[in-house]
C-alpha positions, 0 to 999 in steps of 0.5 A: 893344516890339511883337511883331515887334520882340521877335521881331527882338530874340530872332532877333538875340540867340539865338545869343550868349545860347545860347553864354553859357548852354551852359557852365553847362548842360554843368556841370549835366549833368556834375554831374547825371551824377556824382550820379545817372547819365545820366538825371539828367544829361539832366534837369538839362541840359534844366531848366537850358536851360529856366530859364537861356536865357529868363532870360538873354534877359530879362536882355539885353532888360532891359539893352539900354539900359544904356550900360556893357557891364560893367553889361549883362554883370552883369545877364545873368550874374545872370539866367543864374545865377538861371535855372540855379538855378531849373532845378536846383530843378525838375530835383531835383523831377522826379527826386526826386518831391517831399518826401514821396518824399524823406522815405520814402526817408530813412526807408527808408535810416535803417531799413537803417542802424540795422538796424531793421524799416521798419514800426517806423521809420514808426510812430515818426514823425509822419505826413508828417514825420521828427519822432520821437515816441518818447521824448517826454513825455506830458502826463498827468503834468502834468495829474495835477500840476495836478489835485492842486494844493491850492486855497490855493496859488500859484494865488491870486496869478494874475490871474482870466484866468490862473486861468480858463485854468488851470481850463480845462486842469485840467477841459477839459469845464467 
């Protein structure tokens, strides 16, 4: 389809597509305001429109030659929902600032709930994650056990490759 034909298609359909998208946008704005106030509501509304309007228009364009009105509506509906979900994900990223800020906020909340100093909470986590390092067994007892193994033990039943690997664990410098 040429550019002029595409412009004509968009011009003919923008009004009805907008009417189809606005109820979902209003819901996104309403739930956003309930969850995070007016700024969140406006952010979710804007990202919903930016996601679902072009997606629904693309769905209508893709279904323009399908004879069944039910099938055309289904394609448009799926495109609208997909665009709305994509817009919500974008809105969440804009509001939360990414995963690292979410992790920092959750660590801070955990320190308040557990009545612990924030510094101790951060030091007990693997950097950039919420994986707790406190209480994990160290590898030192296992290495001591391996170094104390008698020469004529169960290791004689291992294959040469496994024995070499075990020796590499026992004496990593060799």
